[in-house]
N, C-alpha and C positions, 0 to 999 in steps of 0.2 A: 426327386418328386417323382411321386407315385402318380401316374395318370390313370383315369377312370376313362377305358374304351366303350363306346355303346354301338351295337351295331343293328342298324334297322333291318326289320323285317316284316315281310305281311303277315295279319293275321291268320291263324291256324285253325285247322279243321275246317267244316261247313256251315257256320252258325251264321246269321244272317251277315255280320261283319267279316266275314272271313276272304280270303284273296278269291277261293275256289266258286266262294257265292258271287263275287263282284267283277270277273273278267271276262264278262260278255264283249266288252268292246274289243279287248286283246285277240279273244276269239274269233272277232269279225276281220280282226286283220292277218290272222294267220288263215283264213280260208281263203282271202283275197289275194295272199300270196302262194298260196299252193301252187300254181304253174310255174310261177318262180323256182321254188323249192325242187317241184320236181324237174325241170330243167337243169337245175344247179348238180342235181344226184347224178341225171344221165352224163352230164359232161365229163364228172369226175369218175364215174364208171366205162364211160369209153376209152380214158386215158389208160385203164388199169386191167382192163376185161376186153380188149378188142380182139377181133379174130387175127389181127395179124401177130398177136404176142405170143409166146409157145406157151404150152400147160406150165413147162417149169416157172415159167417167170410172173406169174401171176399169182395174186395175191391169196393166201391164203386164208385171211380173215378180213372183215372189215369193222372196223372201230368208229362208233358214233360218241359223242361226247355233245352234252350241253350242259354247259359251264354256265351256270347264274341258271338255271332252269326252276318255273315257276312249282308253286309247292299244290296245285291244283291240276284239275284236268288237262290244261293247255299244255302241259310239258309233255304228257302222253298223246296229244294230238298231232303236234309237230314229228316225234317219234314214229308215230301210225303212218303217217307221212311219206318217210324217208323210208320203212319199212316196205310200206306197201310198192312204191317205185322199185327198190330192188328187187324184191319178190318178183315182180312182172317183168322187169329187166330180162331176169336170168330166167322166167320159166319161157317168155316168148323167144328168146334165143336157144333153148334146151341146154342149156351149160348148168354145170355142178354149181350148186348153191355155195358161197364159201360158209363159213363160221361169222355169225354177226355178234358182236360183242357191245353192248349200249351202258354209255355211263352217265349217269344224273348228278349233278354237283352244285351247290350253292353253298349260302353261308350258313354254320352249324346251328343256329337256332331257326334254320327253316324246316316246316311240318314235313318232314321227310316220311313220319308214321302213317300220316294221310294218304302221302302219292303209293305208299307200300299196300296201305289196304286197296285201294283203287287198281292198283297192279293185280295184285291177288286175286280181283274179280273178274279181271277179262283174260287173266293166264287159264 
């Protein structure tokens, strides 16, 4: 028996009913948890980039994955917090910056076109 599968997703684009235009509560929550995000990132960095680890043992790259990212600017807001924390940590310690890879992933029906447009404006 054939089964029809329907994937629910947020409204695309920047229209009045889109996720990007109606996600201010989520944005507020992200700002409220910024300190927790930064603390978690610094904790991970301290384990892989502490001064007691030899240069050959230190990780050469950092991978960041947002699995289930939103299609609006909030996805990039969290990523920007993470990147700022990493950059500041390495700048303050006068250490070589590792390569940073960012992966954004969600359902195929997600509006990645809008996300790419937003990325193009900030890069």
